[in-house]
C-alpha positions, -999 to +999 in steps of 0.1 A: +070-118-183+074-084-168+046-060-161+056-037-190+058-067-213+023-076-204+012-040-208+027-039-243+010-072-251-024-061-238-027-024-245-001-010-268-002-039-293-029-045-319-064-048-306-085-076-320-106-064-349-144-066-345-173-048-361-189-018-343-217+005-351-213+041-363-218+069-339-255+075-330-274+107-334-274+112-297-236+108-295-231+133-323-253+159-306-235+155-273-201+160-289-210+192-308-197+213-279-162+198-283-136+203-310-128+171-330-092+159-329-075+131-348-051+106-331-023+122-351-031+156-336-031+142-301+002+125-307+019+159-313+012+169-277+037+151-255+056+180-238+048+207-214+056+233-240+030+219-265+007+206-238+004+170-227-027+154-242-042+120-237-074+102-248-099+081-229-126+064-248-139+092-271-125+121-251-094+142-256-079+157-224-052+182-216-034+169-185-005+193-185-013+209-151-022+176-136+008+154-141+026+163-109-006+156-089-011+122-104-011+097-074+008+071-094+036+095-102+043+118-132+065+092-148+036+067-150+011+090-166+037+104-191+039+069-206+005+077-221+014+112-234+000+117-268-018+084-266-048+067-250-049+059-213-074+031-219-048+003-220-031+016-189-064+017-171-069-019-180-039-026-158-047-001-131-083-009-129-088+010-097-093+040-120-124+023-133-136+008-101-135+041-082-154+071-098-129+097-084-105+091-113-131+099-140-143+129-120-108+143-119-104+137-156-136+153-169-127+190-162-096+185-183-116+176-214-108+198-244-122+178-273-136+146-289-116+120-307-124+116-344-149+086-345-128+071-373-099+069-348-117+052-319-105+017-313-132-009-312-137-026-278-127-063-279-155-088-273-133-108-249-101-104-230-080-135-237-049-114-229-061-102-195-028-098-175-046-106-143-059-140-156-032-159-137-039-142-103-045-167-075-079-175-061-087-154-030-109-159+000-143-144-008-146-133+028-121-105+023-134-069+016-123-062-019-116-026-029-102-036-063-098-069-082-074-058-109-049-052-093-062-069-061-065-047-030-085-063-002-086-061+036-097-084+064-132-079+077-132-065+112-151-096+125-121-118+116-091-097+125-088-109+161-097-145+155-060-154+156-030-134+167-011-147+136-034-141+106-040-172+085-024-169+051-057-169+032-070-141+053-040-118+049-048-084+035-037-080-001-020-049-016-009-052-052+001-026-077+003-049-107-006-085-118+008-113-096+041-126-111+045-164-114+082-174-109+097-208-113+114-215-079+137-241-095+152-216-119+151-186-096+182-166-089+186-137-064+211-111-075+230-092-048+249-062-060+261-026-053+261+006-072+292+017-091+307+033-061+303+004-037+332-017-050+311-049-043+313-079-065+278-092-075+267-126-063+238-148-075+220-171-051+194-198-058+166-207-035+186-238-025+216-216-017+195-194+006+181-224+024+214-243+028+242-218+030+227-195+057+212-201+091+174-201+091+159-171+109+124-162+118+104-132+130+068-127+138+058-093+125+028-071+117+027-055+083+005-025+079-004-005+047+004+032+050-032+038+041-048+017+068-078+035+083-078+060+054-116+060+053-115+080+086-096+108+069-121+107+040-148+119+064-129+152+067-121+155+030-116+129+003-080+118-001-063+101-030-060+064-024-078+032-016-105+038+011-091+013+035-109+005+067-090-009+097-082-042+080-051-033+058-030-050+084-020-086+092+005-106+113+025-137+105+056-157+114+080-154+085+111-177+081+141-172+058+175-157+058+186-126+076+194-099+051+224-090+073+239-124+069+235-123+031+250-088+028+280-098+050+284-131+032+321-136+022+328-100+033+303-086+007+293-058+030+301-050+066+290-020+087+326-007+084+326-010+046+292+006+044+304+036+063+337+039+044+320+038+010+290+060+019+264+033+014+231+045+029+203+024+014+194-011+004+171-013-026+147-042-032+135-049-068+104-070-073+094-090-103+063-068-106+085-038-115+082-024-080+111-011-061+116+003-026+145+008-002+153+010+035+182+026+054+214+006+056+213+008+094+181-013+094+195-038+070+227-044+089+214-042+125+219-073+145+186-064+162+167-053+131+155-088+121+152-078+084+145-111+066+147-125+031+116-147+037+107-180+019+081-193+044+050-177+060+033-193+090+054-224+086+043-229+050+060-222+017+055-185+009+023-182-011+024-168-046+000-141-035+025-129-009+058-130-028+069-166-037+097-175-040+110-148-017+100-115-003+115-089+020+103-086+056+113-053+072+098-055+107+085-022+120+084-005+086+055+004+064+041-023+042+054-010+009+090-015+021+083-053+025+087-059-013+073-091-027+087-114-055+122-100-049+147-107-077+175-082-070+189-065-038+213-036-043+233-015-018+235+021-028+243+056-018+208+066-031+174+055-021+152+036-046+138+055-076+101+056-085+068+067-072+068+044-041+100+059-027+108+093-042+073+103-054+042+114-035+027+079-029+042+073+006+051+108+018+033+129+043+022+165+034+008+191+058-030+195+061-031+226+039-018+208+008-046+199-015-027+193-047+008+183-057+009+208-086+027+233-064+057+209-060+084+202-085+096+166-086+130+175-070+111+192-042+090+160-036+122+139-036+136+159-006+106+150+016+113+120+037+096+087+027+076+069+053+096+041+069+086+034+105+049+041+114+034+059+144+014+043+172-021+032+164-050+013+180-084+003+167-116-010+183-128-043+169-157-047+192-183-034+199-191-025+163-207+006+150-244+010+160-243-022+180-270-024+206-257-031+241-282-050+263-260-058+293-249-036+322-214-036+308-197-033+275-167-055+264-143-035+244-114-051+225-091-043+197-055-042+184-026-018+189+006-014+170+036+009+167+063+010+141+101+007+147+096-022+172+082+001+198+061-020+222+026-010+234+028+000+271-008+011+275-042+013+258-067+037+273-105+033+267-133+057+273-171+052+269-180+088+273-162+101+242-129+108+260-141+126+292-128+098+315-104+070+307-098+034+318-067+012+312-073-019+291-056-053+298-029-060+273-031-096+260-014-115+231+017-096+220+022-079+253+051-102+261+073-089+232+105-070+241+096-033+242+124-025+217+117-054+194+079-056+195+075-062+157+039-074+160+006-060+172-008-063+207-044-074+214-062-057+243-096-057+260-116-043+289-151-048+303-166-015+314-197-010+335-221+013+319-227+043+342-262+053+351-261+085+330-256+064+299-283+038+305-307+036+276-287+062+256-263+064+227-227+067+236-192+067+220-165+042+228-129+056+222-094+042+224-059+055+223-026+037+226+008+047+241+040+031+229+073+025+247+087+059+235+055+074+251+041+085+218+004+088+220-023+088+192-036+123+182-072+130+191-086+139+157-080+131+120-084+168+112-050+175+128-032+149+108-052+149+076-031+148+044-040+146+008-026+110+004-046+098+035-015+082+051-010+072+087-044+079+102-036+071+138-063+093+154-084+080+183-107+053+171-144+061+179-174+037+177-209+049+184-232+023+201-266+023+218-275+009+252-309-008+253-325-005+287-349-034+295 
């Protein structure tokens, strides 16, 4: 069942009837300052000309000026135009779990819904669309449960260079689809100008018709370390720490082999027909795309994966197949893929053409100044910049020895290897070169996975018994270096915080 089918079943269909009490005297007094509107009156306001109104609980809100600033995209919020947003928020429960959504909504309130029109709240939720989500490791740091968004605790990140499947960070937009692998078919097609005959492949076809490929890669959410930008000014998005990143060995079929299967698509044909993108459609109604050059490159290692760390791909992470696009931001690694299409145009939707994964300059505080066609022209994030993070020591740790052991991970997008990690224990006044460990043996142009690093630094006499700040910055094989401060790269979506990582500690002098 698709996400929108579930949504219809849960929120837009009939709500179970139960008894509820009439409005209290306190409620009536509170609502006197607002005009009363009926649901029929709200339903008349679905265009910019008349004003776009929605309801939430007992409130009526005019969101006309907000729609282009909606982090989920204008097309999503317009689904609720003239109606209640309550059923949508049952799906996107991050609105409820984080107070920022209700804070944004309140200034737009223009009235109160007629109490005779307020839907009673069900006593139970037998139709919870998240009821079939898999069990998860309780050790993860959960930002949301419905949909699930969880990161690895810093203490566990460096326990293994390849992250165990159960500890992988989780980034979902919708309920987890459950797909019958026996009946599964993958559609490969092209848009109307591509002159490509569609083919359909089963999971057995993928396993038996094509050579098995594998790649070990790090996947990082575009919002990893967003919490660091929130210290400057709150951004719109999940307040990820440094754990929205994981690494695994994926096995499957190279996308290049499948696209070239029986002459379906060659680099020459792509150039001749103007094909520029490959679009991936997931069963969770998510779509994203990557440039055709990445998909067809013999060195790009883009994979249609059916195994993860030598196990069948878990349902949580895309069973029966998912895309692995090494070196590209996490959202391009679409899970539960059902359809792959080559096209002249990039994918539609908020995750590709909207504001969700695009960088804006530090002066932009709202998307209301942009028209949708202006946003579409801004490049979507594909490869990510160089980054490094300190995993130990941890914040406010007391150092009792004469030296401090500093370790962490470094990663750069596009397969650019890490050539150096510099560490300072005097807040960047002097620097020392860390030893590169697991991951440092990767080819510098195909370093798809992170690199671990560490250094043991003597504590100078002037820092004995004092607080001090440990800092790190990485340099990749293109000699890109992390920026010093989050202020210089702050953006309203909180994407790609690659500023120097800083950890304050205290030396305890015996």
